Short mmCIF file of the C-alpha atoms (twelve columns), coordinates in Angstrom:
data_MODEL
# 
_entry.id   MODEL 
# 
loop_
_atom_site.group_PDB 
_atom_site.id 
_atom_site.type_symbol 
_atom_site.label_atom_id 
_atom_site.label_alt_id 
_atom_site.label_comp_id 
_atom_site.label_asym_id 
_atom_site.label_seq_id 
_atom_site.Cartn_x 
_atom_site.Cartn_y 
_atom_site.Cartn_z 
_atom_site.pdbx_PDB_model_num 
ATOM 1   C CA . MET A 1   -47.453 -3.712  -12.321 1 
ATOM 2   C CA . ILE A 2   -44.165 -1.921  -12.985 1 
ATOM 3   C CA . GLN A 3   -41.202 -4.292  -13.170 1 
ATOM 4   C CA . PRO A 4   -37.452 -3.581  -13.255 1 
ATOM 5   C CA . ALA A 5   -35.283 -4.355  -16.246 1 
ATOM 6   C CA . ASP A 6   -34.423 -8.019  -16.740 1 
ATOM 7   C CA . ARG A 7   -30.721 -7.255  -16.243 1 
ATOM 8   C CA . LEU A 8   -31.304 -6.705  -12.521 1 
ATOM 9   C CA . SER A 9   -31.972 -10.409 -12.138 1 
ATOM 10  C CA . SER A 10  -28.416 -11.185 -13.333 1 
ATOM 11  C CA . VAL A 11  -26.691 -9.383  -10.440 1 
ATOM 12  C CA . SER A 12  -27.153 -8.870  -6.725  1 
ATOM 13  C CA . GLU A 13  -26.342 -5.894  -4.539  1 
ATOM 14  C CA . TYR A 14  -22.568 -5.503  -4.196  1 
ATOM 15  C CA . TYR A 15  -21.356 -7.501  -1.195  1 
ATOM 16  C CA . PHE A 16  -19.785 -4.524  0.564   1 
ATOM 17  C CA . SER A 17  -22.857 -2.366  -0.010  1 
ATOM 18  C CA . ARG A 18  -24.958 -5.002  1.730   1 
ATOM 19  C CA . LYS A 19  -22.515 -5.964  4.465   1 
ATOM 20  C CA . LEU A 20  -21.649 -2.404  5.451   1 
ATOM 21  C CA . LYS A 21  -25.301 -1.875  6.360   1 
ATOM 22  C CA . GLU A 22  -24.935 -4.674  8.901   1 
ATOM 23  C CA . VAL A 23  -21.664 -3.200  10.181  1 
ATOM 24  C CA . ALA A 24  -23.336 0.215   10.545  1 
ATOM 25  C CA . ARG A 25  -26.144 -1.389  12.565  1 
ATOM 26  C CA . LEU A 26  -23.651 -3.138  14.842  1 
ATOM 27  C CA . ASN A 27  -21.765 0.123   15.350  1 
ATOM 28  C CA . ALA A 28  -25.034 1.887   16.182  1 
ATOM 29  C CA . GLU A 29  -25.527 -0.735  18.879  1 
ATOM 30  C CA . GLY A 30  -22.155 0.252   20.337  1 
ATOM 31  C CA . LYS A 31  -20.182 -2.760  19.081  1 
ATOM 32  C CA . ASP A 32  -17.269 -0.694  17.664  1 
ATOM 33  C CA . ILE A 33  -16.525 -2.875  14.637  1 
ATOM 34  C CA . ILE A 34  -12.987 -2.560  13.281  1 
ATOM 35  C CA . SER A 35  -13.150 -2.798  9.492   1 
ATOM 36  C CA . LEU A 36  -10.204 -4.458  7.786   1 
ATOM 37  C CA . ALA A 37  -12.287 -5.258  4.739   1 
ATOM 38  C CA . ILE A 38  -12.193 -2.477  2.148   1 
ATOM 39  C CA . GLY A 39  -9.140  -1.135  0.340   1 
ATOM 40  C CA . SER A 40  -9.840  2.563   0.888   1 
ATOM 41  C CA . PRO A 41  -6.584  4.329   1.869   1 
ATOM 42  C CA . ASP A 42  -7.016  6.169   5.161   1 
ATOM 43  C CA . MET A 43  -4.142  8.612   4.565   1 
ATOM 44  C CA . PRO A 44  -4.471  11.969  2.734   1 
ATOM 45  C CA . PRO A 45  -2.916  12.949  -0.594  1 
ATOM 46  C CA . SER A 46  0.227   15.080  -0.565  1 
ATOM 47  C CA . ASP A 47  -0.058  18.626  0.809   1 
ATOM 48  C CA . ALA A 48  0.784   20.076  -2.602  1 
ATOM 49  C CA . THR A 49  -2.131  18.163  -4.153  1 
ATOM 50  C CA . ILE A 50  -4.636  19.616  -1.693  1 
ATOM 51  C CA . ASP A 51  -3.148  23.108  -2.025  1 
ATOM 52  C CA . VAL A 52  -3.624  23.089  -5.809  1 
ATOM 53  C CA . LEU A 53  -7.226  21.935  -5.426  1 
ATOM 54  C CA . CYS A 54  -8.071  24.680  -2.925  1 
ATOM 55  C CA . GLU A 55  -6.250  27.398  -4.832  1 
ATOM 56  C CA . ASN A 56  -8.015  26.634  -8.099  1 
ATOM 57  C CA . ALA A 57  -11.434 25.968  -6.572  1 
ATOM 58  C CA . ARG A 58  -11.458 29.599  -5.380  1 
ATOM 59  C CA . LYS A 59  -11.102 30.914  -8.931  1 
ATOM 60  C CA . LYS A 60  -14.360 32.313  -10.268 1 
ATOM 61  C CA . ASP A 61  -13.847 30.883  -13.760 1 
ATOM 62  C CA . ALA A 62  -13.033 27.324  -12.650 1 
ATOM 63  C CA . HIS A 63  -16.515 25.863  -12.337 1 
ATOM 64  C CA . GLY A 64  -17.715 25.221  -15.873 1 
ATOM 65  C CA . TYR A 65  -18.022 22.009  -17.853 1 
ATOM 66  C CA . GLN A 66  -14.754 20.387  -18.848 1 
ATOM 67  C CA . PRO A 67  -13.773 18.350  -21.928 1 
ATOM 68  C CA . THR A 68  -14.542 14.655  -21.605 1 
ATOM 69  C CA . MET A 69  -11.061 13.845  -22.861 1 
ATOM 70  C CA . GLY A 70  -9.560  15.688  -19.876 1 
ATOM 71  C CA . ILE A 71  -7.543  18.887  -19.750 1 
ATOM 72  C CA . PRO A 72  -4.092  18.914  -21.416 1 
ATOM 73  C CA . GLU A 73  -2.321  19.473  -18.075 1 
ATOM 74  C CA . LEU A 74  -3.713  16.218  -16.680 1 
ATOM 75  C CA . ARG A 75  -3.032  14.133  -19.794 1 
ATOM 76  C CA . GLN A 76  0.536   15.442  -19.910 1 
ATOM 77  C CA . ALA A 77  1.029   14.616  -16.227 1 
ATOM 78  C CA . MET A 78  -0.285  11.096  -16.814 1 
ATOM 79  C CA . ALA A 79  2.108   10.595  -19.716 1 
ATOM 80  C CA . GLY A 80  4.955   11.922  -17.570 1 
ATOM 81  C CA . PHE A 81  4.036   9.502   -14.788 1 
ATOM 82  C CA . TYR A 82  4.254   6.539   -17.181 1 
ATOM 83  C CA . ALA A 83  7.581   7.734   -18.555 1 
ATOM 84  C CA . ARG A 84  9.043   8.354   -15.092 1 
ATOM 85  C CA . TRP A 85  7.982   5.166   -13.335 1 
ATOM 86  C CA . TYR A 86  7.394   2.594   -16.081 1 
ATOM 87  C CA . GLY A 87  9.650   3.798   -18.885 1 
ATOM 88  C CA . VAL A 88  6.630   3.773   -21.227 1 
ATOM 89  C CA . THR A 89  6.195   6.530   -23.813 1 
ATOM 90  C CA . LEU A 90  2.597   7.670   -24.377 1 
ATOM 91  C CA . ASP A 91  1.286   10.487  -26.552 1 
ATOM 92  C CA . PRO A 92  -0.710  12.604  -24.074 1 
ATOM 93  C CA . ALA A 93  -2.993  13.884  -26.822 1 
ATOM 94  C CA . THR A 94  -4.005  10.542  -28.319 1 
ATOM 95  C CA . GLU A 95  -2.968  7.563   -26.153 1 
ATOM 96  C CA . ILE A 96  -4.382  8.487   -22.735 1 
ATOM 97  C CA . GLN A 97  -7.966  8.858   -21.553 1 
ATOM 98  C CA . PRO A 98  -8.574  10.144  -18.012 1 
ATOM 99  C CA . LEU A 99  -11.309 8.208   -16.222 1 
ATOM 100 C CA . ILE A 100 -13.571 8.811   -13.242 1 
ATOM 101 C CA . GLY A 101 -11.848 5.843   -11.647 1 
ATOM 102 C CA . SER A 102 -11.127 2.402   -13.094 1 
ATOM 103 C CA . LYS A 103 -14.622 1.129   -12.262 1 
ATOM 104 C CA . GLU A 104 -16.022 3.601   -14.785 1 
ATOM 105 C CA . GLY A 105 -13.400 2.425   -17.247 1 
ATOM 106 C CA . ILE A 106 -14.648 -1.150  -17.007 1 
ATOM 107 C CA . LEU A 107 -18.072 0.065   -18.115 1 
ATOM 108 C CA . HIS A 108 -16.788 2.228   -20.963 1 
ATOM 109 C CA . VAL A 109 -14.380 -0.347  -22.370 1 
ATOM 110 C CA . THR A 110 -16.992 -3.087  -22.297 1 
ATOM 111 C CA . LEU A 111 -19.490 -0.838  -24.087 1 
ATOM 112 C CA . ALA A 112 -16.857 0.157   -26.649 1 
ATOM 113 C CA . PHE A 113 -15.674 -3.355  -27.502 1 
ATOM 114 C CA . CYS A 114 -18.457 -5.833  -26.770 1 
ATOM 115 C CA . ASN A 115 -21.861 -6.535  -28.216 1 
ATOM 116 C CA . PRO A 116 -24.484 -8.431  -26.210 1 
ATOM 117 C CA . GLY A 117 -23.620 -12.115 -26.386 1 
ATOM 118 C CA . ASP A 118 -19.877 -11.598 -26.862 1 
ATOM 119 C CA . LYS A 119 -17.614 -13.530 -24.505 1 
ATOM 120 C CA . VAL A 120 -15.342 -12.040 -21.881 1 
ATOM 121 C CA . LEU A 121 -12.490 -13.826 -20.077 1 
ATOM 122 C CA . VAL A 122 -12.637 -13.054 -16.350 1 
ATOM 123 C CA . PRO A 123 -10.170 -14.283 -13.698 1 
ATOM 124 C CA . ASN A 124 -11.391 -16.512 -10.866 1 
ATOM 125 C CA . PRO A 125 -10.763 -15.146 -8.264  1 
ATOM 126 C CA . GLY A 126 -11.025 -11.584 -9.491  1 
ATOM 127 C CA . TYR A 127 -12.520 -8.153  -8.927  1 
ATOM 128 C CA . PRO A 128 -16.315 -8.704  -8.841  1 
ATOM 129 C CA . THR A 129 -17.062 -5.737  -11.111 1 
ATOM 130 C CA . TYR A 130 -15.435 -7.496  -14.083 1 
ATOM 131 C CA . THR A 131 -18.229 -10.055 -13.789 1 
ATOM 132 C CA . SER A 132 -21.159 -7.917  -12.688 1 
ATOM 133 C CA . LEU A 133 -20.806 -5.204  -15.332 1 
ATOM 134 C CA . SER A 134 -20.368 -7.792  -18.074 1 
ATOM 135 C CA . LYS A 135 -23.558 -9.504  -16.925 1 
ATOM 136 C CA . ILE A 136 -25.455 -6.207  -16.822 1 
ATOM 137 C CA . LEU A 137 -24.315 -5.424  -20.370 1 
ATOM 138 C CA . GLY A 138 -25.194 -8.867  -21.711 1 
ATOM 139 C CA . GLN A 139 -21.821 -10.544 -22.179 1 
ATOM 140 C CA . GLU A 140 -21.122 -14.221 -21.572 1 
ATOM 141 C CA . ILE A 141 -18.629 -14.720 -18.755 1 
ATOM 142 C CA . ILE A 142 -15.862 -17.253 -19.378 1 
ATOM 143 C CA . ASN A 143 -13.858 -17.753 -16.195 1 
ATOM 144 C CA . TYR A 144 -10.206 -18.721 -16.275 1 
ATOM 145 C CA . ASP A 145 -8.572  -20.130 -13.162 1 
ATOM 146 C CA . LEU A 146 -6.008  -18.441 -10.970 1 
ATOM 147 C CA . LEU A 147 -4.625  -20.928 -8.457  1 
ATOM 148 C CA . GLU A 148 -2.240  -20.637 -5.538  1 
ATOM 149 C CA . SER A 149 -0.229  -23.556 -6.940  1 
ATOM 150 C CA . ASN A 150 0.528   -21.448 -10.032 1 
ATOM 151 C CA . GLY A 151 1.331   -18.230 -8.194  1 
ATOM 152 C CA . TRP A 152 -2.131  -16.843 -9.050  1 
ATOM 153 C CA . GLN A 153 -1.101  -16.501 -12.689 1 
ATOM 154 C CA . PRO A 154 -3.073  -17.746 -15.696 1 
ATOM 155 C CA . ASP A 155 -2.482  -21.300 -16.874 1 
ATOM 156 C CA . PHE A 156 -1.904  -20.666 -20.573 1 
ATOM 157 C CA . ASP A 157 -2.212  -24.357 -21.468 1 
ATOM 158 C CA . GLN A 158 -5.689  -24.289 -19.929 1 
ATOM 159 C CA . LEU A 159 -6.531  -21.075 -21.788 1 
ATOM 160 C CA . GLU A 160 -5.374  -22.523 -25.112 1 
ATOM 161 C CA . SER A 161 -7.568  -25.596 -24.561 1 
ATOM 162 C CA . MET A 162 -10.710 -23.490 -24.071 1 
ATOM 163 C CA . ASP A 163 -13.209 -22.545 -26.767 1 
ATOM 164 C CA . LEU A 164 -12.141 -18.958 -27.415 1 
ATOM 165 C CA . SER A 165 -14.493 -18.288 -30.322 1 
ATOM 166 C CA . GLY A 166 -16.398 -15.076 -29.728 1 
ATOM 167 C CA . VAL A 167 -14.079 -13.855 -26.950 1 
ATOM 168 C CA . LYS A 168 -13.570 -10.085 -27.260 1 
ATOM 169 C CA . LEU A 169 -11.986 -9.037  -23.952 1 
ATOM 170 C CA . MET A 170 -9.731  -10.551 -21.306 1 
ATOM 171 C CA . TRP A 171 -9.431  -8.948  -17.863 1 
ATOM 172 C CA . THR A 172 -6.119  -9.191  -16.020 1 
ATOM 173 C CA . ASN A 173 -5.062  -7.488  -12.795 1 
ATOM 174 C CA . TYR A 174 -1.491  -7.387  -11.445 1 
ATOM 175 C CA . PRO A 175 -0.296  -7.076  -8.765  1 
ATOM 176 C CA . ASN A 176 -3.378  -9.200  -8.318  1 
ATOM 177 C CA . MET A 177 -6.373  -8.315  -6.231  1 
ATOM 178 C CA . PRO A 178 -7.426  -10.145 -4.079  1 
ATOM 179 C CA . THR A 179 -4.524  -12.624 -4.000  1 
ATOM 180 C CA . GLY A 180 -1.465  -10.355 -4.028  1 
ATOM 181 C CA . GLY A 181 0.014   -12.400 -6.886  1 
ATOM 182 C CA . ARG A 182 2.970   -10.596 -8.391  1 
ATOM 183 C CA . ALA A 183 3.401   -9.432  -11.965 1 
ATOM 184 C CA . THR A 184 6.491   -10.399 -13.941 1 
ATOM 185 C CA . ARG A 185 7.790   -9.194  -17.282 1 
ATOM 186 C CA . GLU A 186 7.557   -12.800 -18.526 1 
ATOM 187 C CA . LEU A 187 3.880   -12.984 -17.505 1 
ATOM 188 C CA . TYR A 188 3.069   -9.821  -19.418 1 
ATOM 189 C CA . GLU A 189 4.914   -11.112 -22.470 1 
ATOM 190 C CA . GLU A 190 2.863   -14.321 -22.388 1 
ATOM 191 C CA . ILE A 191 -0.393  -12.364 -22.042 1 
ATOM 192 C CA . VAL A 192 0.434   -10.127 -25.005 1 
ATOM 193 C CA . ALA A 193 1.404   -13.106 -27.169 1 
ATOM 194 C CA . PHE A 194 -1.824  -14.896 -26.219 1 
ATOM 195 C CA . ALA A 195 -3.887  -11.806 -27.073 1 
ATOM 196 C CA . LYS A 196 -2.267  -11.466 -30.484 1 
ATOM 197 C CA . ARG A 197 -2.740  -15.133 -31.335 1 
ATOM 198 C CA . HIS A 198 -6.466  -14.949 -30.657 1 
ATOM 199 C CA . ASP A 199 -7.334  -11.325 -31.578 1 
ATOM 200 C CA . ILE A 200 -8.424  -10.610 -28.005 1 
ATOM 201 C CA . VAL A 201 -8.166  -7.207  -26.330 1 
ATOM 202 C CA . VAL A 202 -6.540  -7.521  -22.906 1 
ATOM 203 C CA . VAL A 203 -7.395  -4.952  -20.252 1 
ATOM 204 C CA . ASN A 204 -4.758  -4.958  -17.507 1 
ATOM 205 C CA . ASP A 205 -5.918  -3.288  -14.295 1 
ATOM 206 C CA . ASN A 206 -2.782  -1.926  -12.608 1 
ATOM 207 C CA . PRO A 207 -3.573  0.129   -9.467  1 
ATOM 208 C CA . TYR A 208 -1.304  -1.676  -6.981  1 
ATOM 209 C CA . SER A 209 2.180   -1.556  -8.523  1 
ATOM 210 C CA . PHE A 210 3.429   0.998   -5.954  1 
ATOM 211 C CA . ILE A 211 2.065   -0.632  -2.794  1 
ATOM 212 C CA . LEU A 212 4.808   -2.403  -0.810  1 
ATOM 213 C CA . ASN A 213 7.052   -2.115  -3.856  1 
ATOM 214 C CA . ARG A 214 10.112  0.126   -3.936  1 
ATOM 215 C CA . ASP A 215 11.805  -1.784  -6.752  1 
ATOM 216 C CA . GLU A 216 10.798  -2.274  -10.384 1 
ATOM 217 C CA . HIS A 217 7.347   -1.002  -11.339 1 
ATOM 218 C CA . LEU A 218 5.785   -3.089  -14.099 1 
ATOM 219 C CA . SER A 219 3.272   -2.226  -16.804 1 
ATOM 220 C CA . ILE A 220 1.971   -4.486  -19.553 1 
ATOM 221 C CA . LEU A 221 2.697   -1.613  -21.954 1 
ATOM 222 C CA . GLN A 222 6.423   -2.218  -21.426 1 
ATOM 223 C CA . VAL A 223 6.060   -5.262  -23.719 1 
ATOM 224 C CA . GLU A 224 6.792   -4.538  -27.358 1 
ATOM 225 C CA . GLY A 225 3.585   -4.397  -29.381 1 
ATOM 226 C CA . ALA A 226 1.342   -4.411  -26.309 1 
ATOM 227 C CA . LYS A 227 -0.357  -1.155  -27.313 1 
ATOM 228 C CA . ASP A 228 -1.753  -2.915  -30.385 1 
ATOM 229 C CA . CYS A 229 -3.923  -5.270  -28.323 1 
ATOM 230 C CA . CYS A 230 -3.829  -4.106  -24.701 1 
ATOM 231 C CA . ILE A 231 -5.400  -1.378  -22.604 1 
ATOM 232 C CA . GLU A 232 -4.003  -0.572  -19.177 1 
ATOM 233 C CA . PHE A 233 -5.956  1.033   -16.377 1 
ATOM 234 C CA . ASN A 234 -4.159  2.907   -13.645 1 
ATOM 235 C CA . SER A 235 -5.730  4.653   -10.687 1 
ATOM 236 C CA . MET A 236 -4.755  7.365   -8.216  1 
ATOM 237 C CA . SER A 237 -6.966  5.798   -5.550  1 
ATOM 238 C CA . LYS A 238 -4.321  3.502   -4.085  1 
ATOM 239 C CA . SER A 239 -0.967  4.935   -5.173  1 
ATOM 240 C CA . HIS A 240 -1.800  8.563   -4.326  1 
ATOM 241 C CA . ASN A 241 -4.292  8.159   -1.431  1 
ATOM 242 C CA . MET A 242 -7.123  9.582   -3.533  1 
ATOM 243 C CA . PRO A 243 -9.941  6.977   -3.593  1 
ATOM 244 C CA . GLY A 244 -12.744 9.512   -3.222  1 
ATOM 245 C CA . TRP A 245 -11.341 11.804  -5.903  1 
ATOM 246 C CA . ARG A 246 -12.188 9.280   -8.634  1 
ATOM 247 C CA . VAL A 247 -9.250  9.824   -10.976 1 
ATOM 248 C CA . GLY A 248 -7.821  7.082   -13.157 1 
ATOM 249 C CA . LEU A 249 -6.646  6.559   -16.695 1 
ATOM 250 C CA . ALA A 250 -6.774  4.233   -19.666 1 
ATOM 251 C CA . ALA A 251 -3.608  3.985   -21.766 1 
ATOM 252 C CA . THR A 252 -3.492  2.293   -25.169 1 
ATOM 253 C CA . ASN A 253 -3.292  3.053   -28.889 1 
ATOM 254 C CA . SER A 254 -5.022  6.102   -30.336 1 
ATOM 255 C CA . THR A 255 -7.760  4.110   -32.123 1 
ATOM 256 C CA . PHE A 256 -8.868  2.360   -28.937 1 
ATOM 257 C CA . ILE A 257 -8.820  5.685   -27.091 1 
ATOM 258 C CA . GLN A 258 -11.159 7.198   -29.679 1 
ATOM 259 C CA . TRP A 259 -13.598 4.309   -29.296 1 
ATOM 260 C CA . ILE A 260 -13.592 4.669   -25.511 1 
ATOM 261 C CA . LEU A 261 -14.020 8.447   -25.773 1 
ATOM 262 C CA . LYS A 262 -17.007 8.018   -28.084 1 
ATOM 263 C CA . ILE A 263 -18.771 6.061   -25.321 1 
ATOM 264 C CA . LYS A 264 -17.561 8.228   -22.436 1 
ATOM 265 C CA . SER A 265 -18.593 11.490  -24.089 1 
ATOM 266 C CA . ASN A 266 -22.176 10.250  -24.211 1 
ATOM 267 C CA . ILE A 267 -22.211 9.345   -20.502 1 
ATOM 268 C CA . ASP A 268 -20.476 12.090  -18.487 1 
ATOM 269 C CA . SER A 269 -19.533 15.741  -18.855 1 
ATOM 270 C CA . GLY A 270 -15.955 15.794  -17.650 1 
ATOM 271 C CA . THR A 271 -14.296 16.248  -14.257 1 
ATOM 272 C CA . PHE A 272 -14.076 19.418  -12.142 1 
ATOM 273 C CA . ARG A 273 -11.105 21.425  -13.463 1 
ATOM 274 C CA . PRO A 274 -9.467  22.156  -10.059 1 
ATOM 275 C CA . LEU A 275 -9.593  18.445  -9.285  1 
ATOM 276 C CA . GLN A 276 -7.841  17.648  -12.566 1 
ATOM 277 C CA . LEU A 277 -5.149  20.246  -11.864 1 
ATOM 278 C CA . ALA A 278 -4.644  18.835  -8.380  1 
ATOM 279 C CA . ALA A 279 -4.367  15.312  -9.793  1 
ATOM 280 C CA . ALA A 280 -1.746  16.572  -12.245 1 
ATOM 281 C CA . GLN A 281 0.182   17.950  -9.274  1 
ATOM 282 C CA . ALA A 282 -0.089  14.615  -7.425  1 
ATOM 283 C CA . TYR A 283 1.575   12.794  -10.322 1 
ATOM 284 C CA . ASP A 284 4.653   14.917  -9.518  1 
ATOM 285 C CA . ASN A 285 4.933   13.635  -5.921  1 
ATOM 286 C CA . SER A 286 8.514   12.991  -4.860  1 
ATOM 287 C CA . ASP A 287 10.140  9.585   -4.622  1 
ATOM 288 C CA . ASP A 288 10.278  10.084  -0.840  1 
ATOM 289 C CA . TRP A 289 6.528   10.668  -0.682  1 
ATOM 290 C CA . HIS A 290 5.857   7.430   -2.569  1 
ATOM 291 C CA . THR A 291 8.260   5.493   -0.354  1 
ATOM 292 C CA . GLN A 292 6.709   6.754   2.872   1 
ATOM 293 C CA . ALA A 293 3.069   6.503   1.787   1 
ATOM 294 C CA . ASN A 294 3.154   3.342   -0.304  1 
ATOM 295 C CA . VAL A 295 5.934   1.263   1.248   1 
ATOM 296 C CA . GLU A 296 6.870   2.193   4.802   1 
ATOM 297 C CA . THR A 297 3.362   2.745   6.173   1 
ATOM 298 C CA . TYR A 298 1.932   -0.399  4.620   1 
ATOM 299 C CA . ALA A 299 4.965   -2.474  5.605   1 
ATOM 300 C CA . LYS A 300 4.267   -1.801  9.299   1 
ATOM 301 C CA . ARG A 301 0.618   -2.688  8.877   1 
ATOM 302 C CA . ARG A 302 1.432   -5.767  6.863   1 
ATOM 303 C CA . LYS A 303 3.359   -7.197  9.828   1 
ATOM 304 C CA . ILE A 304 0.260   -6.821  12.001  1 
ATOM 305 C CA . ALA A 305 -1.916  -8.428  9.303   1 
ATOM 306 C CA . GLU A 306 0.482   -11.374 9.184   1 
ATOM 307 C CA . GLU A 307 0.110   -11.748 12.959  1 
ATOM 308 C CA . ILE A 308 -3.669  -11.779 12.496  1 
ATOM 309 C CA . MET A 309 -3.364  -14.544 9.897   1 
ATOM 310 C CA . THR A 310 -1.174  -16.536 12.277  1 
ATOM 311 C CA . ALA A 311 -3.635  -16.049 15.143  1 
ATOM 312 C CA . LEU A 312 -6.385  -17.418 12.883  1 
ATOM 313 C CA . ASN A 313 -4.165  -20.360 11.870  1 
ATOM 314 C CA . CYS A 314 -4.359  -19.232 8.237   1 
ATOM 315 C CA . THR A 315 -1.511  -19.692 5.781   1 
ATOM 316 C CA . TYR A 316 -0.296  -17.023 3.362   1 
ATOM 317 C CA . ASP A 317 2.393   -16.245 0.799   1 
ATOM 318 C CA . PRO A 318 4.814   -13.714 2.351   1 
ATOM 319 C CA . THR A 319 5.913   -12.456 -1.095  1 
ATOM 320 C CA . GLN A 320 2.504   -11.136 -2.138  1 
ATOM 321 C CA . GLN A 321 2.102   -7.440  -3.025  1 
ATOM 322 C CA . GLY A 322 -0.691  -4.896  -2.760  1 
ATOM 323 C CA . MET A 323 -2.667  -3.373  0.105   1 
ATOM 324 C CA . PHE A 324 -4.256  -6.622  1.269   1 
ATOM 325 C CA . LEU A 325 -3.097  -9.878  2.793   1 
ATOM 326 C CA . TRP A 326 -4.696  -13.005 1.338   1 
ATOM 327 C CA . GLY A 327 -4.671  -16.211 3.350   1 
ATOM 328 C CA . ARG A 328 -6.043  -19.744 3.244   1 
ATOM 329 C CA . ILE A 329 -8.342  -20.745 6.099   1 
ATOM 330 C CA . PRO A 330 -7.841  -23.920 8.160   1 
ATOM 331 C CA . ASP A 331 -9.526  -27.123 6.981   1 
ATOM 332 C CA . GLU A 332 -11.603 -27.288 10.176  1 
ATOM 333 C CA . TYR A 333 -14.052 -24.702 8.802   1 
ATOM 334 C CA . ASP A 334 -16.815 -25.873 6.477   1 
ATOM 335 C CA . ASP A 335 -16.701 -22.581 4.580   1 
ATOM 336 C CA . VAL A 336 -15.065 -19.193 4.850   1 
ATOM 337 C CA . GLU A 337 -18.137 -17.386 6.198   1 
ATOM 338 C CA . GLN A 338 -18.152 -19.694 9.196   1 
ATOM 339 C CA . LEU A 339 -14.846 -18.054 10.085  1 
ATOM 340 C CA . THR A 340 -15.515 -14.448 9.009   1 
ATOM 341 C CA . GLU A 341 -18.882 -14.323 10.791  1 
ATOM 342 C CA . LYS A 342 -17.265 -15.611 13.994  1 
ATOM 343 C CA . ILE A 343 -14.605 -12.907 13.669  1 
ATOM 344 C CA . LEU A 344 -17.249 -10.234 13.058  1 
ATOM 345 C CA . HIS A 345 -19.637 -11.106 15.843  1 
ATOM 346 C CA . GLU A 346 -17.217 -12.336 18.511  1 
ATOM 347 C CA . ALA A 347 -14.038 -10.340 17.857  1 
ATOM 348 C CA . ARG A 348 -15.903 -7.390  16.304  1 
ATOM 349 C CA . VAL A 349 -13.549 -7.254  13.314  1 
ATOM 350 C CA . PHE A 350 -14.806 -7.171  9.720   1 
ATOM 351 C CA . LEU A 351 -12.682 -9.209  7.276   1 
ATOM 352 C CA . THR A 352 -13.532 -10.079 3.680   1 
ATOM 353 C CA . PRO A 353 -14.489 -13.654 2.772   1 
ATOM 354 C CA . GLY A 354 -12.761 -14.749 -0.419  1 
ATOM 355 C CA . PHE A 355 -15.840 -16.295 -2.029  1 
ATOM 356 C CA . ILE A 356 -17.009 -12.848 -3.175  1 
ATOM 357 C CA . PHE A 357 -14.130 -12.908 -5.693  1 
ATOM 358 C CA . GLY A 358 -15.111 -16.255 -7.200  1 
ATOM 359 C CA . SER A 359 -15.230 -19.961 -6.423  1 
ATOM 360 C CA . ASN A 360 -11.421 -20.225 -6.275  1 
ATOM 361 C CA . GLY A 361 -11.503 -17.839 -3.320  1 
ATOM 362 C CA . LYS A 362 -13.935 -19.800 -1.181  1 
ATOM 363 C CA . ARG A 363 -11.231 -21.105 1.193   1 
ATOM 364 C CA . TYR A 364 -9.530  -17.732 1.687   1 
ATOM 365 C CA . ILE A 365 -9.880  -14.483 3.626   1 
ATOM 366 C CA . ARG A 366 -8.572  -11.017 2.797   1 
ATOM 367 C CA . ILE A 367 -7.273  -8.456  5.282   1 
ATOM 368 C CA . SER A 368 -7.077  -4.808  4.232   1 
ATOM 369 C CA . LEU A 369 -4.111  -2.700  5.328   1 
ATOM 370 C CA . CYS A 370 -6.196  0.487   5.144   1 
ATOM 371 C CA . ALA A 371 -6.593  1.133   8.865   1 
ATOM 372 C CA . LYS A 372 -4.458  2.955   11.372  1 
ATOM 373 C CA . ASP A 373 -1.787  0.903   13.110  1 
ATOM 374 C CA . VAL A 374 -3.517  1.268   16.477  1 
ATOM 375 C CA . ARG A 375 -6.796  -0.089  15.083  1 
ATOM 376 C CA . MET A 376 -5.053  -3.008  13.409  1 
ATOM 377 C CA . GLN A 377 -3.262  -3.763  16.667  1 
ATOM 378 C CA . GLU A 378 -6.586  -3.665  18.522  1 
ATOM 379 C CA . ALA A 379 -8.060  -6.036  15.935  1 
ATOM 380 C CA . LEU A 380 -5.168  -8.422  16.545  1 
ATOM 381 C CA . THR A 381 -5.735  -8.260  20.307  1 
ATOM 382 C CA . ARG A 382 -9.452  -8.979  19.958  1 
ATOM 383 C CA . ILE A 383 -8.874  -11.902 17.581  1 
ATOM 384 C CA . LYS A 384 -6.254  -13.426 19.862  1 
ATOM 385 C CA . GLU A 385 -8.705  -13.243 22.794  1 
ATOM 386 C CA . VAL A 386 -11.415 -15.059 20.822  1 
ATOM 387 C CA . PHE A 387 -9.283  -17.683 19.093  1 
ATOM 388 C CA . ARG A 388 -7.140  -18.757 22.043  1 
ATOM 389 C CA . LYS A 389 -10.285 -20.017 23.792  1 
# 
């Protein structure tokens, strides 16, 4: 009898893949579920971005294979974006690798740096793909705690007390998803120093630094010497309203880029040229566009999300960043799904239970801000009707 590969036994179907089937069934039954679960921006990219895509897609010579390393126009735009917003200088020819989204980058970096059996430091709570892809590829997961009492930042005393032999990679993600924990320059300096002490490559996933943030935009590459031991991912999905376009980047030293490219070139055949040109255009969006799309719109929705948390008697940190609101559930519930399932089936609102991000998230829920104001307001109304009973 034909059997699947053993690696399938180490992972389960992605939570949202499974749960969205149930939501689709409920919608088919006429339940009209409001989803505040997934961080998929519901707004379009800038008009200029779409215009460049359409203009170039009509060209008869625009449809061939493209270089895996990305076209020069896109790499230059990515380097310009880092210089403009982060004050970080990158060589567009050697220190940037365009990605088909950060999720692809997790795969390529792990393949480039880790052998089966190597250890990987993964935050708890954290993005589930850090764990699942490492399991699929045969790495040993070593979780490090992120706790509300420490601002969802690593406890470096705890890290130093751990057995770090055989650790090759450390995943970090700030502003943090799912918790909204904020990055600081001091945090990045500590991470870089830790990486250098232990010869660990840190991969900092940085897609949320523009959401609800009109002030200083932080990158781990701002720290002196960070390029020697750090890779930073950045994505257009959140900051440019382009989740379905699948455009991201890895930025680091030229040697690491060559290792990543060696893997990537054996897996895909580049990205559609008009899409790359349009992405290059998007990196030139005005300051006003970023303020309206990434700050003002989400600020209005965030107020509604805070009202939802209050209606559910959940507590939350009002200083958190990103396109989600993370809150602790009341002690009266045995577990978080007791609450989220009640919300789904009685209020017809889909929220994310925090346990999917790790054991340290099991007493939390996450609300996405990626829904129109009117739908978020309707979700609030429904929840109030159920939870005032």
